[in-house]
C-alpha positions as CSV (number, residue, x, y, z in Angstrom):
1,M,-2.2,-77.0,31.5
2,T,-3.3,-76.6,35.1
3,K,-3.5,-73.8,37.7
4,G,-4.0,-73.4,41.3
5,G,-7.4,-75.0,42.3
6,M,-8.0,-76.6,39.1
7,E,-5.3,-79.5,39.3
8,S,-7.9,-82.2,38.6
9,V,-8.5,-80.6,34.9
10,E,-6.3,-80.1,31.9
11,L,-6.7,-77.2,29.3
12,F,-6.2,-78.7,25.8
13,T,-7.0,-78.0,22.0
14,A,-9.9,-80.1,21.2
15,E,-10.1,-81.0,17.2
16,G,-12.7,-78.9,15.4
17,K,-13.7,-77.2,18.7
18,G,-10.7,-74.8,19.8
19,R,-10.1,-75.2,23.8
20,G,-11.5,-77.7,25.9
21,L,-11.0,-79.3,29.1
22,K,-10.4,-82.8,30.2
23,A,-10.0,-84.8,33.2
24,Q,-6.8,-85.5,35.1
25,K,-8.2,-88.1,37.0
26,E,-11.1,-90.7,37.4
27,F,-14.3,-89.0,38.7
28,L,-17.4,-90.9,39.8
29,P,-21.2,-89.5,39.3
30,G,-21.7,-86.7,41.6
31,D,-18.1,-85.8,42.2
32,V,-17.3,-82.3,42.3
33,I,-14.6,-81.9,39.3
34,F,-13.8,-78.2,40.2
35,A,-15.6,-75.2,42.0
36,E,-15.2,-71.7,40.7
37,P,-16.0,-68.3,42.2
38,A,-17.5,-65.8,39.8
39,Y,-14.8,-63.2,38.1
40,A,-17.7,-61.0,38.3
41,A,-21.5,-61.2,38.8
42,V,-24.5,-58.8,39.2
43,V,-28.0,-59.3,39.9
44,F,-30.9,-58.9,37.3
45,D,-32.2,-55.3,36.9
46,S,-35.6,-56.5,38.0
47,L,-34.4,-58.0,41.3
48,T,-31.9,-55.6,42.7
49,H,-34.1,-54.7,45.5
50,V,-35.2,-58.2,46.7
51,I,-31.8,-60.4,46.0
52,C,-28.6,-60.1,48.1
53,H,-25.9,-58.7,45.6
54,T,-23.3,-60.8,47.4
55,C,-24.8,-64.3,47.7
56,F,-27.7,-64.1,45.3
57,K,-30.0,-65.2,48.0
58,R,-33.7,-64.1,48.1
59,Q,-34.3,-62.4,51.3
60,E,-37.7,-60.5,52.8
61,R,-35.4,-57.9,54.5
62,L,-32.1,-56.5,53.1
63,H,-29.9,-53.8,54.0
64,R,-29.5,-51.2,51.5
65,C,-26.1,-49.4,50.7
66,G,-26.1,-46.1,52.5
67,Q,-24.0,-44.5,49.9
68,C,-25.5,-45.4,46.3
69,K,-28.8,-46.6,47.7
70,F,-28.6,-49.3,45.1
71,A,-26.8,-52.3,46.2
72,H,-28.7,-54.5,48.8
73,Y,-27.3,-57.2,51.1
74,C,-28.2,-60.0,53.7
75,D,-26.2,-58.2,56.4
76,R,-22.9,-56.9,57.4
77,T,-21.2,-60.1,56.3
78,C,-22.4,-59.9,52.7
79,Q,-21.7,-56.2,52.6
80,R,-18.3,-56.3,53.8
81,A,-17.6,-59.3,51.2
82,A,-18.8,-57.0,48.4
83,W,-17.2,-54.0,49.0
84,L,-13.9,-54.8,47.0
85,N,-16.3,-55.1,44.0
86,H,-18.8,-52.5,44.9
87,K,-16.4,-49.9,46.0
88,N,-16.0,-48.3,42.5
89,E,-19.5,-49.0,41.3
90,C,-20.8,-47.2,44.3
91,S,-19.2,-43.8,43.6
92,A,-20.0,-44.4,39.8
93,I,-23.4,-44.8,40.4
94,K,-23.6,-41.7,42.6
95,R,-21.7,-39.7,40.0
96,H,-24.2,-41.0,37.3
97,G,-27.4,-40.6,39.1
98,K,-28.6,-43.9,38.6
99,A,-27.6,-47.6,38.2
100,P,-27.0,-48.8,34.7
101,T,-28.6,-51.8,33.3
102,E,-27.1,-55.2,34.2
103,N,-24.8,-56.0,31.3
104,I,-23.3,-52.5,31.8
105,R,-22.8,-53.3,35.5
106,L,-21.4,-56.5,34.7
107,A,-18.8,-55.2,32.2
108,A,-17.8,-52.2,34.7
109,R,-17.2,-54.8,37.4
110,I,-15.1,-57.0,34.9
111,L,-12.8,-54.1,33.8
112,W,-12.7,-52.8,37.5
113,K,-11.3,-56.0,38.4
114,M,-8.8,-55.9,35.4
115,E,-7.7,-52.5,36.7
116,R,-6.8,-53.9,40.0
117,E,-5.2,-57.1,38.9
118,G,-3.8,-56.1,35.6
119,S,-4.4,-58.0,32.3
120,G,-3.4,-61.6,31.9
121,L,-4.3,-64.7,34.0
122,S,-5.8,-64.1,37.4
123,E,-5.5,-66.4,40.2
124,G,-7.2,-69.9,39.4
125,C,-8.1,-68.9,36.1
126,L,-6.9,-71.0,33.2
127,V,-7.4,-68.4,30.6
128,P,-7.5,-64.5,30.7
129,I,-10.5,-62.5,30.2
130,E,-8.9,-61.1,27.2
131,E,-8.9,-64.4,25.2
132,L,-12.3,-65.8,26.0
133,Q,-14.5,-66.2,22.9
134,N,-16.8,-63.3,22.1
135,H,-18.3,-64.1,18.7
136,V,-18.6,-60.3,17.9
137,E,-17.7,-61.2,14.4
138,S,-20.5,-63.4,14.0
139,F,-23.1,-60.6,15.3
140,G,-25.9,-59.7,12.8
141,E,-27.0,-56.3,12.2
142,E,-29.5,-56.1,15.1
143,E,-26.7,-57.4,17.8
144,K,-24.2,-55.0,16.5
145,K,-26.6,-52.3,16.9
146,E,-27.0,-53.5,20.4
147,L,-23.7,-53.9,21.0
148,R,-23.0,-49.9,20.1
149,A,-25.7,-49.0,22.3
150,D,-24.3,-50.9,25.2
151,V,-20.6,-49.6,24.5
152,E,-21.9,-45.8,24.4
153,N,-24.0,-46.2,27.7
154,F,-21.0,-48.0,29.3
155,L,-18.7,-44.9,28.3
156,E,-21.3,-42.7,29.9
157,F,-21.2,-44.5,33.0
158,W,-17.2,-45.3,33.1
159,P,-15.6,-42.7,35.5
160,P,-13.3,-40.4,33.8
161,H,-10.8,-41.2,36.7
162,C,-10.6,-45.0,36.1
163,Q,-8.3,-46.7,33.7
164,Q,-9.4,-45.9,30.3
165,F,-9.7,-49.0,28.0
166,G,-9.9,-49.2,24.2
167,M,-13.0,-49.6,22.1
168,Q,-12.0,-53.0,21.2
169,L,-11.6,-54.7,24.5
170,I,-14.9,-53.0,25.7
171,S,-16.7,-54.5,22.7
172,H,-14.9,-57.7,23.7
173,I,-16.3,-57.8,26.9
174,F,-19.8,-57.2,26.0
175,G,-19.4,-60.1,23.6
176,V,-17.7,-62.4,26.3
177,I,-21.0,-61.4,28.3
178,S,-23.6,-62.5,25.6
179,C,-22.2,-65.7,24.9
180,N,-20.5,-66.9,27.9
181,G,-22.5,-65.4,30.8
182,F,-23.9,-68.1,33.2
183,T,-27.3,-67.7,34.8
184,L,-27.3,-67.5,38.7
185,S,-30.5,-68.8,40.9
186,D,-31.7,-68.0,44.2
187,Q,-31.0,-70.5,47.3
188,R,-34.3,-72.3,46.3
189,G,-33.3,-72.9,42.9
190,L,-36.9,-71.5,41.8
191,Q,-35.8,-68.4,40.0
192,A,-33.0,-67.1,37.6
193,V,-31.6,-64.0,39.6
194,G,-28.6,-63.0,38.1
195,V,-25.4,-63.5,35.6
196,G,-21.9,-64.0,36.2
197,I,-18.7,-64.8,34.3
198,F,-16.8,-68.0,35.2
199,P,-13.7,-68.2,32.8
200,N,-13.0,-71.8,33.7
201,L,-16.3,-73.0,33.0
202,C,-16.3,-71.3,29.7
203,Q,-13.5,-73.7,28.6
204,A,-15.7,-76.7,28.9
205,N,-17.2,-77.5,25.3
206,H,-20.9,-78.6,24.6
207,D,-22.5,-81.9,24.2
208,C,-26.1,-82.8,23.5
209,W,-25.5,-85.9,25.9
210,P,-22.9,-84.5,28.4
211,N,-20.8,-86.1,31.1
212,C,-21.0,-82.9,33.5
213,T,-23.5,-80.5,34.9
214,V,-23.0,-77.1,36.2
215,V,-24.5,-76.4,39.8
216,F,-24.9,-73.1,41.4
217,N,-23.8,-73.0,45.2
218,N,-25.0,-69.9,47.0
219,G,-22.4,-70.7,49.7
220,N,-23.2,-70.3,53.6
221,H,-21.6,-67.2,55.1
222,E,-23.3,-67.8,58.4
223,A,-21.1,-70.7,59.1
224,V,-17.8,-68.7,58.9
225,R,-16.3,-70.2,62.0
226,S,-17.2,-73.6,61.0
227,M,-16.2,-76.5,59.0
228,F,-19.2,-75.8,56.8
229,H,-18.3,-72.3,55.6
230,T,-18.6,-71.9,51.8
231,Q,-18.5,-69.1,49.3
232,M,-20.6,-68.6,46.5
233,R,-19.5,-70.5,43.6
234,I,-20.5,-72.7,40.4
235,E,-19.6,-76.6,40.7
236,L,-18.8,-78.6,37.8
237,R,-20.0,-82.2,38.7
238,A,-19.7,-85.5,37.2
239,L,-22.9,-87.5,35.6
240,N,-21.2,-90.3,34.6
241,K,-18.0,-92.1,35.5
242,I,-15.3,-90.2,33.9
243,S,-11.8,-91.5,32.9
244,P,-8.5,-89.8,33.0
245,G,-7.9,-88.0,29.8
246,E,-11.7,-87.9,28.8
247,E,-13.1,-84.7,27.7
248,L,-15.3,-82.9,30.2
249,T,-18.6,-81.6,28.3
250,V,-21.6,-79.7,29.4
251,S,-24.7,-78.9,27.8
252,Y,-25.1,-75.2,26.8
253,V,-28.8,-75.7,26.4
254,D,-31.7,-77.9,28.0
255,F,-30.6,-81.2,26.2
256,L,-34.0,-82.9,27.3
257,S,-35.5,-80.9,24.5
258,L,-36.2,-81.6,20.8
259,S,-33.1,-81.8,18.5
260,E,-34.4,-78.9,16.3
261,E,-34.8,-76.6,19.4
262,R,-31.3,-77.4,20.6
263,R,-30.0,-76.8,17.4
264,K,-31.9,-73.3,16.6
265,Q,-30.4,-72.1,20.2
266,L,-27.1,-73.3,19.6
267,K,-26.9,-71.6,16.4
268,K,-28.6,-68.4,17.7
269,Q,-26.6,-67.8,20.8
270,Y,-23.4,-70.0,20.5
271,Y,-23.0,-69.5,16.6
272,F,-22.4,-73.0,15.6
273,D,-24.2,-76.2,13.9
274,C,-24.3,-79.1,16.3
275,T,-23.5,-82.1,14.5
276,C,-23.7,-84.6,17.3
277,E,-25.3,-88.1,16.6
278,H,-28.3,-87.1,18.8
279,C,-28.9,-84.2,16.8
280,K,-28.2,-85.7,13.4
281,K,-30.3,-88.9,14.0
282,Q,-33.1,-86.9,16.1
283,L,-32.7,-89.5,18.7
284,K,-35.6,-89.4,21.7
285,D,-37.6,-87.0,19.6
286,D,-40.2,-89.4,19.1
287,L,-40.6,-90.2,22.8
288,M,-40.5,-86.4,23.6
289,L,-43.2,-85.9,21.1
290,A,-45.5,-88.8,22.2
291,V,-49.3,-88.5,22.2
292,K,-51.8,-90.5,23.8
293,A,-52.2,-93.8,22.4
294,G,-55.3,-96.3,21.9
295,E,-58.7,-95.9,19.8
296,S,-59.3,-92.3,20.9
297,K,-55.8,-91.2,19.6
298,P,-55.9,-87.3,19.2
299,S,-55.9,-85.5,15.7
300,A,-53.0,-83.8,14.6
301,D,-54.7,-80.3,15.1
302,T,-55.5,-81.2,18.7
303,V,-51.9,-82.0,19.2
304,K,-50.5,-79.0,17.9
305,E,-53.2,-76.7,19.6
306,V,-52.1,-78.4,23.1
307,I,-48.2,-78.0,22.5
308,Q,-48.9,-74.4,21.5
309,L,-50.8,-73.8,24.7
310,S,-48.0,-75.6,26.7
311,K,-45.4,-73.1,25.1
312,D,-47.4,-70.3,26.0
313,T,-48.0,-71.6,29.5
314,L,-44.2,-71.9,30.1
315,E,-43.6,-68.3,29.0
316,K,-46.3,-67.3,31.6
317,I,-44.9,-69.5,34.3
318,N,-41.3,-68.0,33.6
319,K,-42.8,-64.4,34.1
320,A,-44.4,-65.6,37.1
321,R,-41.3,-67.0,38.5
322,M,-39.4,-63.8,38.1
323,E,-41.8,-62.2,40.1
324,G,-42.0,-64.6,42.7
325,H,-45.7,-65.6,42.3
326,Y,-45.5,-69.2,43.2
327,H,-49.2,-69.8,43.7
328,E,-49.8,-68.6,40.3
329,V,-46.9,-70.9,39.0
330,V,-49.0,-73.7,40.4
331,K,-52.5,-72.6,39.0
332,L,-51.0,-72.3,35.6
333,C,-49.5,-75.5,35.9
334,R,-52.5,-77.3,37.1
335,D,-54.6,-75.7,34.2
336,C,-52.2,-76.7,31.7
337,L,-51.9,-80.4,32.8
338,K,-55.8,-80.7,32.5
339,K,-55.4,-79.7,28.8
340,Q,-52.1,-82.0,28.3
341,E,-53.3,-85.2,30.0
342,P,-55.9,-86.2,27.5
343,V,-53.9,-85.4,24.7
344,L,-50.0,-85.8,25.2
345,G,-48.1,-89.1,26.4
346,D,-46.5,-89.9,29.5
347,T,-42.8,-89.1,27.8
348,N,-44.1,-86.0,26.0
349,I,-41.6,-83.3,26.9
350,Y,-43.9,-80.4,27.3
351,L,-45.9,-82.5,29.9
352,L,-42.7,-83.4,31.8
353,R,-41.7,-80.0,31.8
354,I,-45.0,-79.0,33.3
355,L,-44.6,-81.9,35.9
356,S,-41.3,-80.9,36.9
357,I,-41.9,-77.2,37.5
358,A,-45.1,-78.1,39.5
359,S,-43.4,-80.7,41.7
360,E,-40.8,-78.4,42.6
361,V,-42.7,-75.3,43.2
362,L,-45.5,-77.3,45.4
363,S,-42.4,-78.9,47.4
364,Y,-41.4,-75.3,48.2
365,L,-45.0,-74.3,49.3
366,Q,-45.0,-77.4,51.5
367,M,-47.8,-79.2,49.5
368,F,-46.1,-82.2,49.4
369,E,-48.6,-85.0,48.8
370,E,-49.6,-83.3,45.5
371,A,-45.7,-82.6,44.6
372,A,-45.1,-86.0,45.3
373,D,-47.5,-87.5,42.7
374,Y,-46.3,-85.1,39.9
375,A,-42.9,-85.9,40.7
376,K,-43.4,-89.6,40.4
377,R,-44.9,-89.3,37.0
378,M,-42.2,-87.1,36.0
379,V,-39.5,-89.4,37.2
380,D,-41.2,-92.1,35.3
381,G,-41.5,-90.1,32.4
382,Y,-37.7,-89.3,32.3
383,L,-36.8,-92.9,33.1
384,C,-38.3,-94.0,29.6
385,V,-36.5,-91.0,27.8
386,C,-33.4,-91.7,29.2
387,A,-33.4,-95.5,29.4
388,T,-29.9,-95.6,27.5
389,S,-28.5,-92.9,29.4
390,G,-28.0,-92.4,33.0
391,S,-26.4,-89.3,32.4
392,S,-29.6,-87.5,31.4
393,L,-31.7,-88.8,34.2
394,G,-28.8,-87.6,36.7
395,S,-28.9,-84.2,35.1
396,C,-32.6,-83.9,35.5
397,H,-32.3,-84.3,39.1
398,V,-29.2,-82.2,39.6
399,K,-31.1,-79.2,37.6
400,Q,-33.7,-79.4,40.3
401,S,-33.2,-77.1,43.3
402,V,-31.2,-78.7,45.8
403,A,-33.6,-77.5,48.7
404,G,-36.8,-78.5,46.7
405,I,-35.5,-82.0,45.8
406,I,-34.5,-82.9,49.2
407,F,-37.5,-82.2,50.6
408,L,-39.6,-83.8,48.0
409,C,-37.4,-86.8,48.2
410,L,-38.2,-87.1,52.0
411,K,-41.9,-86.7,51.3
412,L,-42.0,-89.2,48.8
413,A,-40.2,-91.6,51.0
414,V,-42.8,-90.9,53.8
415,F,-45.7,-91.5,51.2
416,G,-43.9,-94.9,50.2
417,F,-43.4,-94.0,46.9
418,E,-40.8,-96.3,44.8
419,V,-39.0,-93.8,42.7
420,P,-35.5,-93.3,41.4
421,C,-34.8,-90.1,43.3
422,V,-35.2,-91.8,46.7
423,T,-34.6,-95.7,46.2
424,G,-32.1,-95.1,43.4
425,F,-29.8,-92.6,44.8
426,V,-26.8,-95.0,45.0
427,T,-26.9,-95.9,41.1
428,C,-28.5,-92.6,40.0
429,P,-25.8,-90.1,39.1
430,V,-27.1,-87.6,41.6
431,P,-24.5,-85.8,43.8
432,Q,-24.0,-88.3,46.9
433,V,-23.9,-85.4,49.3
434,M,-27.7,-84.9,48.5
435,R,-28.3,-88.6,49.2
436,V,-26.7,-88.3,52.4
437,Q,-28.5,-85.1,53.4
438,T,-31.9,-86.7,52.2
439,E,-31.3,-89.7,54.5
440,M,-30.5,-87.5,57.6
441,E,-33.3,-85.1,57.2
442,L,-35.8,-88.2,56.9
443,R,-34.4,-89.5,60.0
444,M,-34.8,-86.2,61.6
445,F,-38.6,-85.9,60.3
446,Q,-39.3,-89.3,61.6
447,Q,-38.1,-88.3,65.2
448,N,-39.6,-84.8,65.5
449,E,-41.7,-83.5,62.5
450,F,-42.5,-80.1,64.4
451,M,-38.9,-79.4,64.8
452,Y,-37.9,-80.4,61.3
453,Y,-40.4,-77.9,59.9
454,K,-39.2,-75.2,62.1
455,M,-35.5,-75.9,60.9
456,R,-36.7,-76.2,57.3
457,E,-38.5,-72.8,57.6
458,A,-35.5,-71.1,59.4
459,A,-32.9,-72.3,56.6
460,L,-35.1,-71.3,53.7
461,K,-35.4,-67.7,55.2
462,N,-31.6,-67.6,56.3
463,Q,-32.6,-67.3,59.8
464,K,-31.5,-68.5,63.2
465,I,-33.8,-71.3,64.5
466,Q,-35.4,-70.1,67.8
467,V,-35.6,-73.0,70.1
468,M,-36.8,-73.0,73.7
469,P,-34.3,-74.1,76.6
470,E,-34.4,-77.7,77.7
471,P,-36.6,-77.8,80.9
472,S,-34.8,-77.8,84.0
473,N,-34.9,-80.5,86.8
474,E,-35.1,-77.9,89.5
475,N,-38.4,-76.9,91.0
476,A,-39.9,-73.8,89.3
477,P,-40.0,-70.4,91.5
478,S,-43.4,-69.8,92.9
479,L,-45.3,-67.4,90.9
480,F,-47.5,-66.3,93.7
481,H,-46.6,-65.6,97.3
482,K,-49.0,-66.1,100.2
483,K,-49.6,-62.9,102.0
484,E,-48.1,-62.8,105.5
């Protein structure tokens, strides 16, 4: 079964897994298999005043909705684009007196869309919202308690003049959000800023070693009149060569993690036991837990202590990133690396995670030389872990922020580092458009470094670049006039 905009995939029944997606044609590494706008999406509660509610970009100055005083937008373009989804929300917030939590706002947006468009298939969707998996029957007592609280709060927020839905459907929507919500990032890829529902993406089944990855594209509303105009969407991209008829899979969790961690998270959030070969045989776990070799091999207690420190640091880093404190993130990474380096091996997953975050954030802060050093070590480590599967290394790169990895790759090339994310772009399964853009920006950097940084700064701030006019060949008018 296919539907408009989804001609390259087919919905089918996968044995033992329910519905799934399979390719209708051949895809090469980096190809966009399909792109899908959100059925509904909202900004996280803690970031509603610093993130645009339409394109989910972080901006220094946002325009606030004059009616509800809650929603914020980049400019008039984003505000107009949001009105269809915000209109009912706006009046409901004014009536209620305050904005509810993100889950309730998202559930309300879904139901308002169902009210507008009716039940059943929406345009471009393979499966109606009513048929998405909710796992409510698998909820534990604590989850059921949270669900009841969400439903009660939703009913208080939902306007009496709007279509009234049954309790079963409302509970279903909250279940869908719980197990099918997709996290959205800002334009730099450094921070999770919201959550959305993408019905077609929900149909892709899990695999611990997938052949696809998901990339969030914030879009470019400033190029409305050009060929580069894009809207906010998710893109399902191929990591390997995919043949017609092959199932399309993604990893629901970070597959560059230990088998036990993956299985626990899958069971807790998605309610199934993963029985794939990588989980059963704990493949790669020995590399991901490697410690320093040699005569002064660290003791088991020392290793345990450093790994616990790494886990604690990652939690602190996530908090600092959520608050946008990137210099604090760098300090946490540096301090953690000092403790990790004498104890953990070069392929240890906790070391690689800190290196990945450090290189990503340092590249955004334009501290390129230090970022390049961390990036090379990270890539070398991932190359060893993923030696038998190009898809893993590809996903590692794709999950980096597009802005960060492009500029980091550029600097790596300038410094002469021979690493796969620059020299191996042709064979490494990274979206080819990123490779082309990297090469283009490298040429720009080499021709005019000052202008390059001006353009980069403007792009990251979503501003127009201010360029002085070209000097004229005519003689400049005299500034002083001789007194007659």
